[in-house]
ChimeraX commands (.cxc) that place a marker at each C-alpha (Angstrom):
marker #1 position 116.48,76.89,81.19 radius 0.5
marker #1 position 113.01,75.46,81.61 radius 0.5
marker #1 position 111.44,75.40,78.17 radius 0.5
marker #1 position 112.41,72.63,75.79 radius 0.5
marker #1 position 112.99,75.21,73.07 radius 0.5
marker #1 position 115.43,77.10,75.31 radius 0.5
marker #1 position 117.39,73.96,76.07 radius 0.5
marker #1 position 117.45,72.95,72.42 radius 0.5
marker #1 position 118.69,76.33,71.21 radius 0.5
marker #1 position 121.35,76.37,73.92 radius 0.5
marker #1 position 122.40,72.84,72.94 radius 0.5
marker #1 position 122.66,73.89,69.30 radius 0.5
marker #1 position 124.85,76.87,70.21 radius 0.5
marker #1 position 127.18,74.68,72.26 radius 0.5
marker #1 position 128.20,72.92,69.04 radius 0.5
marker #1 position 129.38,76.20,67.52 radius 0.5
marker #1 position 131.14,77.82,70.46 radius 0.5
marker #1 position 134.83,78.27,71.12 radius 0.5
marker #1 position 135.08,75.33,73.55 radius 0.5
marker #1 position 135.01,71.61,72.86 radius 0.5
marker #1 position 131.64,70.27,74.04 radius 0.5
marker #1 position 132.27,67.42,76.47 radius 0.5
marker #1 position 129.08,65.38,76.59 radius 0.5
marker #1 position 129.02,62.86,79.46 radius 0.5
marker #1 position 126.58,59.97,79.43 radius 0.5
marker #1 position 124.64,59.41,82.68 radius 0.5
marker #1 position 122.77,56.16,83.12 radius 0.5
marker #1 position 120.18,57.18,85.71 radius 0.5
marker #1 position 118.75,60.23,87.49 radius 0.5
marker #1 position 121.40,60.21,90.22 radius 0.5
marker #1 position 124.33,60.11,87.80 radius 0.5
marker #1 position 122.69,62.86,85.73 radius 0.5
marker #1 position 122.47,65.16,88.75 radius 0.5
marker #1 position 125.99,64.30,89.82 radius 0.5
marker #1 position 127.45,65.07,86.39 radius 0.5
marker #1 position 125.46,68.31,86.18 radius 0.5
marker #1 position 126.84,69.38,89.55 radius 0.5
marker #1 position 130.40,68.90,88.28 radius 0.5
marker #1 position 129.95,71.58,85.62 radius 0.5
marker #1 position 129.08,69.87,82.35 radius 0.5
marker #1 position 127.00,71.97,79.95 radius 0.5
marker #1 position 124.84,69.16,78.53 radius 0.5
marker #1 position 124.17,65.44,78.92 radius 0.5
marker #1 position 123.48,62.45,76.69 radius 0.5
marker #1 position 121.88,59.12,77.44 radius 0.5
marker #1 position 123.69,55.85,76.77 radius 0.5
marker #1 position 121.80,52.86,75.45 radius 0.5
marker #1 position 124.38,50.38,76.78 radius 0.5
marker #1 position 124.62,52.08,80.17 radius 0.5
marker #1 position 120.86,52.18,80.64 radius 0.5
marker #1 position 120.50,48.56,79.52 radius 0.5
marker #1 position 123.09,47.59,82.15 radius 0.5
marker #1 position 120.92,49.12,84.90 radius 0.5
marker #1 position 118.23,46.64,83.86 radius 0.5
marker #1 position 120.66,43.74,83.77 radius 0.5
marker #1 position 120.35,43.59,79.98 radius 0.5
marker #1 position 122.69,43.88,77.00 radius 0.5
marker #1 position 122.81,46.84,74.67 radius 0.5
marker #1 position 120.18,46.60,71.96 radius 0.5
marker #1 position 117.61,44.85,74.14 radius 0.5
marker #1 position 115.79,47.94,75.44 radius 0.5
marker #1 position 112.45,48.82,73.82 radius 0.5
marker #1 position 111.58,52.22,72.42 radius 0.5
marker #1 position 109.09,52.87,75.22 radius 0.5
marker #1 position 111.70,52.03,77.84 radius 0.5
marker #1 position 114.33,54.22,76.19 radius 0.5
marker #1 position 112.00,57.20,75.91 radius 0.5
marker #1 position 110.79,56.90,79.51 radius 0.5
marker #1 position 114.41,56.77,80.60 radius 0.5
marker #1 position 115.27,59.80,78.45 radius 0.5
marker #1 position 112.35,61.77,79.91 radius 0.5
marker #1 position 113.58,60.96,83.43 radius 0.5
marker #1 position 117.07,62.23,82.58 radius 0.5
marker #1 position 115.55,65.39,81.05 radius 0.5
marker #1 position 113.57,66.02,84.24 radius 0.5
marker #1 position 116.59,65.43,86.49 radius 0.5
marker #1 position 118.43,68.68,85.66 radius 0.5
marker #1 position 118.07,71.94,83.74 radius 0.5
marker #1 position 120.69,70.85,81.19 radius 0.5
marker #1 position 119.87,69.95,77.59 radius 0.5
marker #1 position 119.84,66.20,76.97 radius 0.5
marker #1 position 120.49,64.26,73.79 radius 0.5
marker #1 position 119.29,60.66,73.60 radius 0.5
marker #1 position 120.93,57.61,72.10 radius 0.5
marker #1 position 117.95,56.20,70.17 radius 0.5
marker #1 position 119.92,53.39,68.54 radius 0.5
marker #1 position 118.57,52.80,65.00 radius 0.5
marker #1 position 115.27,54.54,65.71 radius 0.5
marker #1 position 113.67,51.26,66.86 radius 0.5
marker #1 position 112.49,50.30,63.41 radius 0.5
marker #1 position 113.74,49.68,59.90 radius 0.5
marker #1 position 111.43,51.96,57.96 radius 0.5
marker #1 position 111.83,55.74,57.67 radius 0.5
marker #1 position 108.31,56.04,59.07 radius 0.5
marker #1 position 109.32,54.19,62.24 radius 0.5
marker #1 position 112.34,56.43,62.64 radius 0.5
marker #1 position 110.30,59.61,62.15 radius 0.5
marker #1 position 107.80,58.49,64.78 radius 0.5
marker #1 position 110.63,57.80,67.23 radius 0.5
marker #1 position 112.00,61.31,66.70 radius 0.5
marker #1 position 108.57,62.85,67.23 radius 0.5
marker #1 position 108.32,60.96,70.51 radius 0.5
marker #1 position 111.77,62.25,71.43 radius 0.5
marker #1 position 110.47,65.78,71.05 radius 0.5
marker #1 position 107.52,64.93,73.27 radius 0.5
marker #1 position 109.97,63.69,75.91 radius 0.5
marker #1 position 111.57,67.16,76.08 radius 0.5
marker #1 position 114.88,66.13,74.56 radius 0.5
marker #1 position 117.19,68.70,72.98 radius 0.5
marker #1 position 118.80,66.19,70.64 radius 0.5
marker #1 position 118.97,62.57,69.60 radius 0.5
marker #1 position 121.09,60.27,67.49 radius 0.5
marker #1 position 120.04,57.75,64.86 radius 0.5
marker #1 position 122.50,55.09,63.71 radius 0.5
marker #1 position 122.80,53.00,60.57 radius 0.5
marker #1 position 123.23,49.68,62.40 radius 0.5
marker #1 position 120.53,47.23,61.38 radius 0.5
marker #1 position 120.72,45.17,64.55 radius 0.5
marker #1 position 121.56,42.04,62.58 radius 0.5
marker #1 position 124.88,40.20,62.68 radius 0.5
marker #1 position 124.76,38.95,59.08 radius 0.5
marker #1 position 124.12,42.35,57.48 radius 0.5
marker #1 position 124.87,44.90,60.21 radius 0.5
marker #1 position 124.84,48.17,58.25 radius 0.5
marker #1 position 121.98,49.57,56.20 radius 0.5
marker #1 position 122.59,50.18,52.52 radius 0.5
marker #1 position 123.79,53.78,52.21 radius 0.5
marker #1 position 120.77,54.98,50.24 radius 0.5
marker #1 position 118.39,53.35,52.73 radius 0.5
marker #1 position 120.34,54.79,55.65 radius 0.5
marker #1 position 120.10,58.27,54.12 radius 0.5
marker #1 position 116.35,57.88,53.65 radius 0.5
marker #1 position 116.05,57.11,57.34 radius 0.5
marker #1 position 118.04,60.21,58.30 radius 0.5
marker #1 position 115.91,62.31,55.94 radius 0.5
marker #1 position 112.77,61.13,57.72 radius 0.5
marker #1 position 114.38,61.75,61.12 radius 0.5
marker #1 position 115.47,65.27,60.11 radius 0.5
marker #1 position 112.03,66.16,58.79 radius 0.5
marker #1 position 110.49,65.12,62.11 radius 0.5
marker #1 position 113.24,66.79,64.16 radius 0.5
marker #1 position 112.94,70.12,62.38 radius 0.5
marker #1 position 109.23,70.30,61.65 radius 0.5
marker #1 position 108.07,72.31,64.64 radius 0.5
marker #1 position 109.08,75.38,66.62 radius 0.5
marker #1 position 111.52,73.25,68.67 radius 0.5
marker #1 position 114.20,71.97,66.29 radius 0.5
marker #1 position 115.81,68.89,67.76 radius 0.5
marker #1 position 119.57,68.61,67.22 radius 0.5
marker #1 position 119.82,65.44,65.14 radius 0.5
marker #1 position 123.01,63.38,65.07 radius 0.5
marker #1 position 123.56,60.98,62.17 radius 0.5
marker #1 position 125.73,58.01,63.14 radius 0.5
marker #1 position 127.84,55.84,60.83 radius 0.5
marker #1 position 128.48,52.58,62.68 radius 0.5
marker #1 position 131.01,50.88,60.38 radius 0.5
marker #1 position 133.88,50.89,62.85 radius 0.5
marker #1 position 131.83,49.28,65.61 radius 0.5
marker #1 position 130.76,46.38,63.43 radius 0.5
marker #1 position 133.85,45.10,61.68 radius 0.5
marker #1 position 133.82,47.47,58.70 radius 0.5
marker #1 position 136.75,49.88,59.21 radius 0.5
marker #1 position 136.24,51.55,55.83 radius 0.5
marker #1 position 137.09,55.25,56.13 radius 0.5
marker #1 position 135.99,56.17,52.60 radius 0.5
marker #1 position 132.58,54.54,53.04 radius 0.5
marker #1 position 132.20,56.09,56.48 radius 0.5
marker #1 position 132.91,59.56,55.11 radius 0.5
marker #1 position 130.52,58.97,52.22 radius 0.5
marker #1 position 127.83,57.97,54.69 radius 0.5
marker #1 position 128.40,61.01,56.89 radius 0.5
marker #1 position 128.24,63.26,53.84 radius 0.5
marker #1 position 124.94,61.70,52.81 radius 0.5
marker #1 position 123.57,62.16,56.34 radius 0.5
marker #1 position 124.63,65.80,56.21 radius 0.5
marker #1 position 122.75,66.21,52.93 radius 0.5
marker #1 position 119.77,64.43,54.49 radius 0.5
marker #1 position 119.56,67.06,57.23 radius 0.5
marker #1 position 121.62,65.82,60.18 radius 0.5
marker #1 position 122.89,68.62,62.42 radius 0.5
marker #1 position 125.83,66.65,63.90 radius 0.5
marker #1 position 127.84,63.75,62.46 radius 0.5
marker #1 position 129.32,60.85,64.39 radius 0.5
marker #1 position 131.35,57.76,63.49 radius 0.5
marker #1 position 132.00,55.96,66.79 radius 0.5
marker #1 position 135.09,53.79,66.85 radius 0.5
marker #1 position 137.45,56.13,64.99 radius 0.5
marker #1 position 140.77,56.15,66.83 radius 0.5
marker #1 position 143.51,57.53,64.58 radius 0.5
marker #1 position 143.90,61.30,64.74 radius 0.5
marker #1 position 144.64,61.50,61.00 radius 0.5
marker #1 position 141.38,59.67,60.24 radius 0.5
marker #1 position 139.47,62.01,62.51 radius 0.5
marker #1 position 141.05,65.04,60.83 radius 0.5
marker #1 position 140.03,63.63,57.44 radius 0.5
marker #1 position 136.44,63.19,58.57 radius 0.5
marker #1 position 136.26,66.71,59.99 radius 0.5
marker #1 position 137.65,68.23,56.79 radius 0.5
marker #1 position 135.27,66.19,54.61 radius 0.5
marker #1 position 132.00,67.41,56.12 radius 0.5
marker #1 position 130.35,70.70,56.93 radius 0.5
marker #1 position 128.69,69.84,60.24 radius 0.5
marker #1 position 129.96,69.54,63.81 radius 0.5
marker #1 position 131.62,66.17,64.38 radius 0.5
marker #1 position 131.25,64.09,67.54 radius 0.5
marker #1 position 134.01,61.66,68.54 radius 0.5
marker #1 position 133.78,58.83,71.04 radius 0.5
marker #1 position 136.62,58.97,73.57 radius 0.5
marker #1 position 138.57,55.71,73.52 radius 0.5
marker #1 position 141.44,54.26,75.51 radius 0.5
marker #1 position 144.72,55.22,73.89 radius 0.5
marker #1 position 142.99,57.66,71.56 radius 0.5
marker #1 position 143.75,61.32,71.00 radius 0.5
marker #1 position 143.63,63.73,73.92 radius 0.5
marker #1 position 140.87,66.31,74.27 radius 0.5
marker #1 position 143.35,69.00,73.21 radius 0.5
marker #1 position 144.31,67.04,70.09 radius 0.5
marker #1 position 140.66,66.48,69.17 radius 0.5
marker #1 position 139.86,70.17,69.61 radius 0.5
marker #1 position 142.85,71.13,67.46 radius 0.5
marker #1 position 141.63,68.69,64.79 radius 0.5
marker #1 position 138.33,70.55,64.60 radius 0.5
marker #1 position 136.17,68.09,66.55 radius 0.5
marker #1 position 133.28,69.92,68.17 radius 0.5
marker #1 position 131.88,67.30,70.59 radius 0.5
marker #1 position 133.23,64.36,72.59 radius 0.5
marker #1 position 131.13,61.72,74.35 radius 0.5
marker #1 position 132.01,58.61,76.37 radius 0.5
marker #1 position 129.10,56.28,75.60 radius 0.5
marker #1 position 128.61,53.68,78.32 radius 0.5
marker #1 position 132.06,54.08,79.82 radius 0.5
marker #1 position 130.94,55.96,82.93 radius 0.5
marker #1 position 128.20,53.38,83.52 radius 0.5
marker #1 position 130.71,50.57,83.06 radius 0.5
marker #1 position 132.92,51.95,85.77 radius 0.5
marker #1 position 131.32,48.86,87.26 radius 0.5
marker #1 position 134.92,47.68,87.20 radius 0.5
marker #1 position 135.41,49.74,90.37 radius 0.5
marker #1 position 132.48,47.88,91.93 radius 0.5
marker #1 position 134.06,44.55,91.00 radius 0.5
marker #1 position 137.38,45.59,92.53 radius 0.5
marker #1 position 135.69,46.84,95.70 radius 0.5
marker #1 position 133.65,43.65,96.03 radius 0.5
marker #1 position 136.78,41.52,95.66 radius 0.5
marker #1 position 138.50,43.62,98.32 radius 0.5
marker #1 position 135.60,42.98,100.67 radius 0.5
marker #1 position 135.63,39.25,99.91 radius 0.5
marker #1 position 139.35,39.29,100.56 radius 0.5
marker #1 position 138.87,40.92,103.95 radius 0.5
marker #1 position 140.72,44.18,103.24 radius 0.5
marker #1 position 138.27,46.80,101.89 radius 0.5
marker #1 position 140.54,49.81,102.55 radius 0.5
marker #1 position 140.27,51.24,99.04 radius 0.5
marker #1 position 136.51,50.63,99.06 radius 0.5
marker #1 position 136.11,53.02,101.99 radius 0.5
marker #1 position 138.19,55.72,100.31 radius 0.5
marker #1 position 136.29,55.50,97.00 radius 0.5
marker #1 position 132.88,55.37,98.63 radius 0.5
marker #1 position 133.68,58.39,100.80 radius 0.5
marker #1 position 134.54,60.40,97.67 radius 0.5
marker #1 position 131.33,59.28,95.97 radius 0.5
marker #1 position 129.18,60.00,99.01 radius 0.5
marker #1 position 130.64,63.49,99.33 radius 0.5
marker #1 position 129.97,64.27,95.65 radius 0.5
marker #1 position 126.45,62.83,95.82 radius 0.5
marker #1 position 125.63,64.81,98.96 radius 0.5
marker #1 position 126.63,68.05,97.24 radius 0.5
marker #1 position 124.88,67.21,93.97 radius 0.5
marker #1 position 121.61,65.95,95.41 radius 0.5
marker #1 position 121.29,68.75,97.96 radius 0.5
marker #1 position 121.75,71.31,95.18 radius 0.5
marker #1 position 119.22,69.62,92.88 radius 0.5
marker #1 position 116.18,68.48,94.88 radius 0.5
marker #1 position 113.56,66.33,93.17 radius 0.5
marker #1 position 111.28,68.33,90.81 radius 0.5
marker link #1:1,2 radius 0.2
marker link #1:2,3 radius 0.2
marker link #1:3,4 radius 0.2
marker link #1:4,5 radius 0.2
marker link #1:5,6 radius 0.2
marker link #1:6,7 radius 0.2
marker link #1:7,8 radius 0.2
marker link #1:8,9 radius 0.2
marker link #1:9,10 radius 0.2
marker link #1:10,11 radius 0.2
marker link #1:11,12 radius 0.2
marker link #1:12,13 radius 0.2
marker link #1:13,14 radius 0.2
marker link #1:14,15 radius 0.2
marker link #1:15,16 radius 0.2
marker link #1:16,17 radius 0.2
marker link #1:17,18 radius 0.2
marker link #1:18,19 radius 0.2
marker link #1:19,20 radius 0.2
marker link #1:20,21 radius 0.2
marker link #1:21,22 radius 0.2
marker link #1:22,23 radius 0.2
marker link #1:23,24 radius 0.2
marker link #1:24,25 radius 0.2
marker link #1:25,26 radius 0.2
marker link #1:26,27 radius 0.2
marker link #1:27,28 radius 0.2
marker link #1:28,29 radius 0.2
marker link #1:29,30 radius 0.2
marker link #1:30,31 radius 0.2
marker link #1:31,32 radius 0.2
marker link #1:32,33 radius 0.2
marker link #1:33,34 radius 0.2
marker link #1:34,35 radius 0.2
marker link #1:35,36 radius 0.2
marker link #1:36,37 radius 0.2
marker link #1:37,38 radius 0.2
marker link #1:38,39 radius 0.2
marker link #1:39,40 radius 0.2
marker link #1:40,41 radius 0.2
marker link #1:41,42 radius 0.2
marker link #1:42,43 radius 0.2
marker link #1:43,44 radius 0.2
marker link #1:44,45 radius 0.2
marker link #1:45,46 radius 0.2
marker link #1:46,47 radius 0.2
marker link #1:47,48 radius 0.2
marker link #1:48,49 radius 0.2
marker link #1:49,50 radius 0.2
marker link #1:50,51 radius 0.2
marker link #1:51,52 radius 0.2
marker link #1:52,53 radius 0.2
marker link #1:53,54 radius 0.2
marker link #1:54,55 radius 0.2
marker link #1:55,56 radius 0.2
marker link #1:56,57 radius 0.2
marker link #1:57,58 radius 0.2
marker link #1:58,59 radius 0.2
marker link #1:59,60 radius 0.2
marker link #1:60,61 radius 0.2
marker link #1:61,62 radius 0.2
marker link #1:62,63 radius 0.2
marker link #1:63,64 radius 0.2
marker link #1:64,65 radius 0.2
marker link #1:65,66 radius 0.2
marker link #1:66,67 radius 0.2
marker link #1:67,68 radius 0.2
marker link #1:68,69 radius 0.2
marker link #1:69,70 radius 0.2
marker link #1:70,71 radius 0.2
marker link #1:71,72 radius 0.2
marker link #1:72,73 radius 0.2
marker link #1:73,74 radius 0.2
marker link #1:74,75 radius 0.2
marker link #1:75,76 radius 0.2
marker link #1:76,77 radius 0.2
marker link #1:77,78 radius 0.2
marker link #1:78,79 radius 0.2
marker link #1:79,80 radius 0.2
marker link #1:80,81 radius 0.2
marker link #1:81,82 radius 0.2
marker link #1:82,83 radius 0.2
marker link #1:83,84 radius 0.2
marker link #1:84,85 radius 0.2
marker link #1:85,86 radius 0.2
marker link #1:86,87 radius 0.2
marker link #1:87,88 radius 0.2
marker link #1:88,89 radius 0.2
marker link #1:89,90 radius 0.2
marker link #1:90,91 radius 0.2
marker link #1:91,92 radius 0.2
marker link #1:92,93 radius 0.2
marker link #1:93,94 radius 0.2
marker link #1:94,95 radius 0.2
marker link #1:95,96 radius 0.2
marker link #1:96,97 radius 0.2
marker link #1:97,98 radius 0.2
marker link #1:98,99 radius 0.2
marker link #1:99,100 radius 0.2
marker link #1:100,101 radius 0.2
marker link #1:101,102 radius 0.2
marker link #1:102,103 radius 0.2
marker link #1:103,104 radius 0.2
marker link #1:104,105 radius 0.2
marker link #1:105,106 radius 0.2
marker link #1:106,107 radius 0.2
marker link #1:107,108 radius 0.2
marker link #1:108,109 radius 0.2
marker link #1:109,110 radius 0.2
marker link #1:110,111 radius 0.2
marker link #1:111,112 radius 0.2
marker link #1:112,113 radius 0.2
marker link #1:113,114 radius 0.2
marker link #1:114,115 radius 0.2
marker link #1:115,116 radius 0.2
marker link #1:116,117 radius 0.2
marker link #1:117,118 radius 0.2
marker link #1:118,119 radius 0.2
marker link #1:119,120 radius 0.2
marker link #1:120,121 radius 0.2
marker link #1:121,122 radius 0.2
marker link #1:122,123 radius 0.2
marker link #1:123,124 radius 0.2
marker link #1:124,125 radius 0.2
marker link #1:125,126 radius 0.2
marker link #1:126,127 radius 0.2
marker link #1:127,128 radius 0.2
marker link #1:128,129 radius 0.2
marker link #1:129,130 radius 0.2
marker link #1:130,131 radius 0.2
marker link #1:131,132 radius 0.2
marker link #1:132,133 radius 0.2
marker link #1:133,134 radius 0.2
marker link #1:134,135 radius 0.2
marker link #1:135,136 radius 0.2
marker link #1:136,137 radius 0.2
marker link #1:137,138 radius 0.2
marker link #1:138,139 radius 0.2
marker link #1:139,140 radius 0.2
marker link #1:140,141 radius 0.2
marker link #1:141,142 radius 0.2
marker link #1:142,143 radius 0.2
marker link #1:143,144 radius 0.2
marker link #1:144,145 radius 0.2
marker link #1:145,146 radius 0.2
marker link #1:146,147 radius 0.2
marker link #1:147,148 radius 0.2
marker link #1:148,149 radius 0.2
marker link #1:149,150 radius 0.2
marker link #1:150,151 radius 0.2
marker link #1:151,152 radius 0.2
marker link #1:152,153 radius 0.2
marker link #1:153,154 radius 0.2
marker link #1:154,155 radius 0.2
marker link #1:155,156 radius 0.2
marker link #1:156,157 radius 0.2
marker link #1:157,158 radius 0.2
marker link #1:158,159 radius 0.2
marker link #1:159,160 radius 0.2
marker link #1:160,161 radius 0.2
marker link #1:161,162 radius 0.2
marker link #1:162,163 radius 0.2
marker link #1:163,164 radius 0.2
marker link #1:164,165 radius 0.2
marker link #1:165,166 radius 0.2
marker link #1:166,167 radius 0.2
marker link #1:167,168 radius 0.2
marker link #1:168,169 radius 0.2
marker link #1:169,170 radius 0.2
marker link #1:170,171 radius 0.2
marker link #1:171,172 radius 0.2
marker link #1:172,173 radius 0.2
marker link #1:173,174 radius 0.2
marker link #1:174,175 radius 0.2
marker link #1:175,176 radius 0.2
marker link #1:176,177 radius 0.2
marker link #1:177,178 radius 0.2
marker link #1:178,179 radius 0.2
marker link #1:179,180 radius 0.2
marker link #1:180,181 radius 0.2
marker link #1:181,182 radius 0.2
marker link #1:182,183 radius 0.2
marker link #1:183,184 radius 0.2
marker link #1:184,185 radius 0.2
marker link #1:185,186 radius 0.2
marker link #1:186,187 radius 0.2
marker link #1:187,188 radius 0.2
marker link #1:188,189 radius 0.2
marker link #1:189,190 radius 0.2
marker link #1:190,191 radius 0.2
marker link #1:191,192 radius 0.2
marker link #1:192,193 radius 0.2
marker link #1:193,194 radius 0.2
marker link #1:194,195 radius 0.2
marker link #1:195,196 radius 0.2
marker link #1:196,197 radius 0.2
marker link #1:197,198 radius 0.2
marker link #1:198,199 radius 0.2
marker link #1:199,200 radius 0.2
marker link #1:200,201 radius 0.2
marker link #1:201,202 radius 0.2
marker link #1:202,203 radius 0.2
marker link #1:203,204 radius 0.2
marker link #1:204,205 radius 0.2
marker link #1:205,206 radius 0.2
marker link #1:206,207 radius 0.2
marker link #1:207,208 radius 0.2
marker link #1:208,209 radius 0.2
marker link #1:209,210 radius 0.2
marker link #1:210,211 radius 0.2
marker link #1:211,212 radius 0.2
marker link #1:212,213 radius 0.2
marker link #1:213,214 radius 0.2
marker link #1:214,215 radius 0.2
marker link #1:215,216 radius 0.2
marker link #1:216,217 radius 0.2
marker link #1:217,218 radius 0.2
marker link #1:218,219 radius 0.2
marker link #1:219,220 radius 0.2
marker link #1:220,221 radius 0.2
marker link #1:221,222 radius 0.2
marker link #1:222,223 radius 0.2
marker link #1:223,224 radius 0.2
marker link #1:224,225 radius 0.2
marker link #1:225,226 radius 0.2
marker link #1:226,227 radius 0.2
marker link #1:227,228 radius 0.2
marker link #1:228,229 radius 0.2
marker link #1:229,230 radius 0.2
marker link #1:230,231 radius 0.2
marker link #1:231,232 radius 0.2
marker link #1:232,233 radius 0.2
marker link #1:233,234 radius 0.2
marker link #1:234,235 radius 0.2
marker link #1:235,236 radius 0.2
marker link #1:236,237 radius 0.2
marker link #1:237,238 radius 0.2
marker link #1:238,239 radius 0.2
marker link #1:239,240 radius 0.2
marker link #1:240,241 radius 0.2
marker link #1:241,242 radius 0.2
marker link #1:242,243 radius 0.2
marker link #1:243,244 radius 0.2
marker link #1:244,245 radius 0.2
marker link #1:245,246 radius 0.2
marker link #1:246,247 radius 0.2
marker link #1:247,248 radius 0.2
marker link #1:248,249 radius 0.2
marker link #1:249,250 radius 0.2
marker link #1:250,251 radius 0.2
marker link #1:251,252 radius 0.2
marker link #1:252,253 radius 0.2
marker link #1:253,254 radius 0.2
marker link #1:254,255 radius 0.2
marker link #1:255,256 radius 0.2
marker link #1:256,257 radius 0.2
marker link #1:257,258 radius 0.2
marker link #1:258,259 radius 0.2
marker link #1:259,260 radius 0.2
marker link #1:260,261 radius 0.2
marker link #1:261,262 radius 0.2
marker link #1:262,263 radius 0.2
marker link #1:263,264 radius 0.2
marker link #1:264,265 radius 0.2
marker link #1:265,266 radius 0.2
marker link #1:266,267 radius 0.2
marker link #1:267,268 radius 0.2
marker link #1:268,269 radius 0.2
marker link #1:269,270 radius 0.2
marker link #1:270,271 radius 0.2
marker link #1:271,272 radius 0.2
marker link #1:272,273 radius 0.2
marker link #1:273,274 radius 0.2
marker link #1:274,275 radius 0.2
view
């Protein structure tokens, strides 16, 4: 796949196939090539993971930075890439539409727009306003010959509002507004996930969480796509453990883990030379 339209159509089909779409989230070009070499069918950027590579917190990256990063991930492999574009980097529907148009220019196959305002006092957009923003995003995503796969995100569960009824109502309004995929990160209970899936008529993405349902359970519940957000990037815990081993004078496990990583990187990078 070389043309953006080919990647986008392939990405769209992956949401309607017989297999659960596992969508890993690389944080740089090297991790993108490594994950592609392991057999994943598509990739997605992670706002928190990319911010961590800059030594910054999630939410601090600018639109220009995010889009340059997304374009680099797109260029790293032949796989379709969906970008985490946070809240579209602006409050107004016009800002969101412009962000989506720039996502198309970056060669992306998909992107997500969330209803998080970025403010602690009032973290979630009013539902009507949030739907207006998704409408603008969908119009931009679907206006040309390459129809970006747009994911509408309901952020209640990540921001202290575990209201299933409101979350479902939001996802339904995003579906009506033109979203191709629906996503409520933070859902953990399998019964809640089943209820969401049965309440909408679009593919549903679920964020994998510790102690949450297995991939088999999610597939049986009708989930079509699973992502991991920044969790691969924040395997920084392994770095912390390895560093402490070295400080403690016994880096035995460090050598074993680094040998595995070096072997995988050698295979991935040799198979995917720089464009």
